[in-house]
N, C-alpha and C positions, 0 to 999 in steps of 0.2 A: 693882129696876123694869126696869131699862135691858136685863137679862139677860130679859125678860119681852114685851118691847116687841118684843125681834130676834127672837124666834119668829116673827111675820106680816112676811112683807117687803114690803109694802105699808106698814105702820104705820111701821116703822122709816125707812126711804125717806124720809118725810114728817117725821119725829124727827132723823135726821141731818141733815138740808135746815137745818133750824133750830138746832142744836145743835152739829154738828160742831165748829167755833171753842172752841166752851167745853169739848167734848171734849181738847182738844189743850193747849189753854191747860193743864188739869186736868195732861195727862201732863209736862208742861213743871213744874209748879210742885207737882205732889203726888205725892214720891216714892214714898210706901208705898203707893197702892192705881195706882203707873204699869202694871203687869205686867196689870190685869183692865179699865185701861182702854186697854189695846195692841188687846184683844179686841174691842171695840166700833168701832175704827176700820174702815173702808171706802174703796179706793182704787178710779181707774181704774186702767187698767194696757195694755199694748201688745195685749194678746188678750182684752178683756173688753168694750170695741164699747163701748154705752153700761150694761152695767152695772157696779155698784160691786162691789168683792170684799175680803174681810178677810183680813189676816195670815194666817190659819190655812189659809184656801183656797187662797192661794198658796203653802205651803209644802207642800201636799197633790197640786198639779199641778205642781210643780216638775220641772223634768228630772233622768235619772239624771245621779248624778254631781255633781250644781249645788251648790255650799258655799256661796252667796252670795245673800241678797236683793238683787237691784237693784233701783236708784232713779234717777228723773231729777225733777229742779224746775227750775220754770218759771214762765212768766208763767200761761201757760193749755194746757189741753188741746190746740189746736189748734198753738202753739209748739214744745211739746214732740215731739208723733209725729212728726214729719217732721224729727227732731234728727237731725245728721250722727253726733251719741255712740252713737246708737241701731245705727246701720248691719249692724255684724257682731254685735252681740247676736242683731237680729232674723231675719241670717241662719244664725246657728246654733240658732235655736228658744228662745231664753230670753227668758221674759217679764220686762217691765218697770213695775217700777209709777210711775204720775205724780202726783208731788206738786206741784200747781198754788195751791195756798191760802198767801198771804205766810205766814199761819202755821208752813206745814210744816217753813219753814227751822229754827225753832225747837226746833220738835219731834222734827224727826230726830236732833236736837242730844242727846238725852236718849235716844233708843231706839234703843242701839247695836246689838242682836241682837233676838232672837225664835226661840225653839224651839232656840237653839244657833246659830243661822244669823247669820252678820252682815249688816249693812244695810250695802251699797257703792252711792255714788255713781258713777252712768256720767261723770260730768265732773270727777272728780278723779282725782288717781295713784293709783296703787295698784291699779288695777282685772284681776284675774289672772285671763284668760279660759282652759277646758282649752284645751290644746295636743296636737296628733299630735305624734311625732317627725319625721312629714314638713317639719310647720307650721312645728318650732322650727328646723331645718333651715333651711329656705327665708326665714325670718328673721332668720339670721344671717348668711347671703348677702347679703341685702335693706341689712341694718346695715353691712355693710363696703362693698357698692357705695354708699350713699349716703352716705358719710362724709363726703367732701368739699363735698356739695352743703350737708346739717348743718351743719357747720362757718363754710360762708361766710353761710348765713344767719344764723346767730347773733352772726358779725361784720358784717353789715349793718346788723341789727335791735339790735345792742347790749345795754343794759338793759332793752328793752322786752319779752324772752324770759328765762328763766332757761336755758333749754337748747332745742334743737330736736335728736327724734329719730324714727325709725323707728315707726309706729303698729299695734296689730295691732285698734285698737276702730273705724278706718272702713276702707267698705269702696269707697266711690265717690266721695267728697268731696275734694277735692285734703289742704285742711289743717283742723286745729281745734285750737281754745286750752286745753288743760286745767289745771285749777288746782292748789296743794297739797294733797295729804290731809287737812289740820289749818287751812286758811284759809278764807276766805269763798267759795262757789261765786260763777258768774259771779250766781246771779238774787239771794243775798245783797248782792251789792255795790252790786245796782238797788235793792235794797227798803232797804239803810241811807244809801246817796246820796239819797232818798227823804225820809230822816225831818228836820222843820225842826232838832230840839233833839241833832245829831247830834255825835260829840263827833271833832272832826278828828283828833285824836294817836293813838284808837286804830284810825281808820279807815287811818292810815298804815300799821299793823303787823301788821293783819287782813287788807288785803290780800294776796291771795297770788302770790307772783313766778308765772308767764304759761309753760308749759310747750309751746311747739308742737310737733303732731306732725302729721308727714308722710305721706302716702299711696303707697307707692312703686311701685300699681299706677296710678296717677291718669295719662292721657294729657300733663297740665299739668306737670305733678309732672318724669315721666320726661325731655320736652322738656328741662326747666329745669334736670336735670343733663348732658345732653349738651353745651346751651349752657354753664355753667358750667363743663363739664372743657375747652370749646376755652381760654375767656377768664375768668379768675375776676374780672376788671376790667371787663367789659362791663358798660355804664350798665343797655343792657336790663335783662338778668339781676338788675340792682339795685333798680330801677324796678318790676318783677315780682313780685320779693321784697318788698318795701313794699306794692304790692296786695292777695298773697295775705293779709301781715298783716292788712292794715285789713278785708278782707272775711270772713277768717275770725273776727274781733272779732264782727261783726254776728253769721254765722252761731251762736259760741258763745253768744252772747245777753248780751255786754259793752257798750258803751256808744263812741262814738268820741268821743277827746279833739280832734282836730282834722280835725273836720267839712269843712271848706273844704276842705282838701288833697288829703281822698281825693275831695270833690267836683271838683277840679279835674283829678285824673288819670283819672276817668269822662269828662269832658267832652272830655278830648283823645282818648281809645281812640272816642267817637262820630264826633270827628271824622273821626280816618283811615278808621274805618268805612263814612264818607260823603265820602270822598276831598275831605275841605275840607284843604287845604294850609295852615298859614300860612305867613306872609313869614317868611325865613330871618334876616333882620335883626331880625325881634321876641327878643327873650330868653325863653324858656321852657324852665325846665330839669326841668319834669314827666315828658314820657316822649322821648325818642328817636325819629327815624322808626324802621317796623316794619323787621325785620331782613332780611327777602323782600326790601323797596323797595330795601337795600343789591346785594342779589346780582342783580334783576332790571337794575339802573342797571349792572352789571359786564357783565353777556350784550349789553346794546344796544354800549358801548366795543367788546367783543370785534367784536361781527357787525361794526362801523363801519372796525376794525382789518383785517377779512378784504376788505373790502369797496377801503379804498385800494390 
């Protein structure tokens, strides 16, 4: 009967609005009919606009040489469509499935592949994109160039991240946080934190270690690398690393554990932007004065010496 309803697009759209959660629950619980139920699923994608498409349609329009089905989970379509995780995929012309229903997180754990194509999360480790020889060569050069900065960022952030590496999945954003291949995604972590009867002991080992991926082509990261190479103990660099980490937590879909600390860093930056300088006697270690201000001061003193 479901297959018959599928034949009329308008009827199926109404049916799917009402029963999509039940179908996805069926995939989670009914192993026998899992493959049949997969044919009934519909998703928004990065190329479908307002239309919903099936796995079959997605596979039919896959790029030549594409081995995997890419998907991203999140709170809403609006939240995922501008996600930094999609930057390189969109640039290369790959289509990405939007899984924005909370039950999708459970459903996708049971659907490992479709038609011989593996389902790959854009927000987890192990996202291998096809690269040309030139791209591979550039990647190795960038890896060597940013090795010092990656090591410094790991030292500053400590156990907040498992490692810091050069990214291939972001094109414009400075950095993102990626979760382990077999742990929870940021979205799943959010869902589990909202459970009234959650098991805290389970949470501790299912929360993935985060990998920070930096974009070597971003001007912020480029400038940070130059500053870090000049002086690895520069407090400005350390504060900026923390600020980048906290903003990437938000853009990657996580929640901030210490929102007050983040807010105070932002307020300090706003004050600097508005040229509000606090009393030097007041102890505040959030952010030191900007490096430009120091340089400007040095120039003034040099000119005064010339006058003397």
